[in-house]
C-alpha positions in Angstrom: -175.5 -166.9 -10.5 -175.6 -165.3 -14.0 -179.4 -164.7 -13.8 -179.1 -163.0 -10.5 -176.4 -160.7 -11.8 -178.4 -159.9 -14.9 -181.6 -159.1 -12.8 -179.6 -156.9 -10.5 -178.2 -155.0 -13.5 -181.7 -154.6 -14.9 -183.0 -153.2 -11.6 -180.1 -150.8 -11.4 -180.8 -149.5 -14.9 -184.5 -149.0 -14.2 -183.7 -147.2 -11.0 -181.2 -144.9 -12.7 -183.7 -144.1 -15.5 -186.4 -143.3 -13.0 -184.0 -140.9 -11.1 -183.0 -139.3 -14.4 -186.6 -138.9 -15.4 -187.5 -137.3 -12.1 -184.5 -134.9 -12.4 -185.7 -133.8 -15.9 -189.3 -133.4 -14.7 -188.2 -131.4 -11.7 -186.0 -129.1 -13.8 -188.8 -128.3 -16.2 -191.4 -127.9 -13.4 -189.2 -125.1 -12.0 -188.2 -123.4 -15.2 -191.2 -123.6 -17.5 -194.7 -122.2 -16.5 -197.8 -124.4 -16.6 -198.8 -122.5 -19.8 -195.6 -123.8 -21.4 -193.7 -120.5 -21.7 -190.3 -119.8 -20.2 -190.5 -117.5 -17.2 -189.0 -114.5 -19.0 -188.3 -111.5 -16.7 -189.1 -113.4 -13.5 -186.4 -113.5 -10.9 -185.2 -116.6 -9.2 -187.4 -118.5 -6.8 -187.1 -116.9 -3.4 -186.1 -113.4 -4.8 -189.4 -112.1 -3.3 -192.0 -113.1 -0.7 -195.0 -110.9 -0.9 -198.7 -111.2 -0.4 -201.8 -109.6 -1.9 -205.5 -110.1 -1.5 -206.9 -111.1 -4.9 -210.2 -112.1 -6.4 -210.9 -113.3 -9.9 -214.2 -113.1 -11.7 -215.0 -115.0 -14.9 -218.2 -114.1 -16.8 -219.5 -112.2 -13.8 -219.0 -115.0 -11.3 -216.3 -115.0 -8.6 -214.0 -118.0 -8.7 -213.7 -119.9 -5.5 -209.9 -119.8 -5.2 -210.0 -122.0 -2.1 -210.8 -125.0 -4.3 -208.0 -127.6 -4.6 -207.6 -126.9 -8.4 -206.5 -123.3 -7.6 -204.3 -124.1 -4.6 -200.4 -124.2 -4.9 -200.4 -124.7 -8.6 -197.0 -123.1 -9.1 -193.9 -122.5 -6.9 -193.5 -118.8 -8.0 -197.1 -117.6 -7.6 -200.0 -119.3 -5.9 -202.9 -119.3 -3.6 -202.5 -121.6 -0.6 -203.8 -122.6 2.8 -207.4 -122.7 1.4 -208.3 -119.1 2.3 -209.1 -118.4 -1.4 -208.0 -114.7 -1.2 -204.2 -114.5 -0.3 -202.0 -114.6 -3.3 -198.3 -115.5 -2.6 -195.5 -114.4 -4.9 -192.1 -115.9 -4.4 -190.1 -114.1 -7.1 -189.6 -110.7 -8.6 -191.0 -109.7 -11.9 -194.3 -111.7 -11.7 -197.3 -110.1 -13.3 -201.0 -110.9 -13.2 -200.8 -112.6 -16.6 -198.4 -115.1 -15.2 -200.7 -115.7 -12.2 -203.6 -116.4 -14.6 -201.4 -118.7 -16.6 -200.6 -120.8 -13.5 -204.4 -121.2 -13.0 -204.9 -122.0 -16.7 -207.3 -119.1 -17.1 -205.7 -117.1 -19.9 -208.1 -118.4 -22.5 -211.0 -116.8 -20.5 -209.8 -113.3 -21.2 -209.3 -110.5 -22.1 -208.9 -109.4 -18.6 -209.0 -106.1 -16.8 -207.4 -105.4 -13.4 -208.4 -103.2 -10.5 -205.7 -102.5 -7.9 -206.4 -100.9 -4.6 -209.9 -99.8 -5.7 -208.7 -98.2 -9.0 -208.9 -99.4 -12.6 -205.3 -100.2 -13.5 -204.2 -99.2 -17.0 -201.5 -101.9 -17.1 -204.2 -104.6 -16.8 -202.7 -108.1 -16.4 -199.2 -106.8 -17.1 -199.3 -105.2 -13.6 -196.6 -106.5 -11.2 -198.3 -106.7 -7.8 -196.8 -105.0 -4.7 -196.9 -106.3 -1.2 -200.3 -105.6 0.4 -202.1 -104.8 -2.9 -205.8 -105.6 -3.2 -206.4 -106.9 -6.7 -209.5 -107.7 -8.8 -209.0 -109.5 -12.1 -212.1 -109.8 -14.3 -213.1 -110.5 -17.8 -216.3 -108.4 -17.3 -214.7 -104.9 -16.9 -218.1 -103.2 -17.0 -218.9 -104.9 -13.7 -215.4 -104.3 -12.1 -216.5 -101.6 -9.7 -219.3 -103.7 -8.3 -217.2 -106.8 -8.2 -214.4 -105.0 -6.3 -216.8 -103.8 -3.7 -218.3 -107.2 -3.4 -214.9 -109.0 -3.1 -213.3 -106.4 -0.7 -216.1 -104.8 1.4 
């Protein structure tokens, strides 16, 4: 009888530790960005629900944002449903730099941004609006051509 009670206690401790580990992981998944920085200035999840058309070019080549590694990488800002162009934002205060961080692309910069066919002076600090058409590129000298290619 003593061995059974000890084994039950051990199983209970393991289950409780697993639940606690999952809770800690879940908390940090929702409060810390994939780039490791706190989500400063970003509203709570669900404080917005807006969509933009977006394309990202790295070294002159368009990223295929429909690939699994670019899909639903973050709860606050993501591409989903495999269309490779629709950016979904689920909180206020999100800028393009944050979007790039969720895709682990910040090290590919510096980046320029074109919004609705115009060079945007805010660059990746720009906070997208519903319905924007956005080009993000690290080859700004090609941005006009890239924008026309991405959004004919």
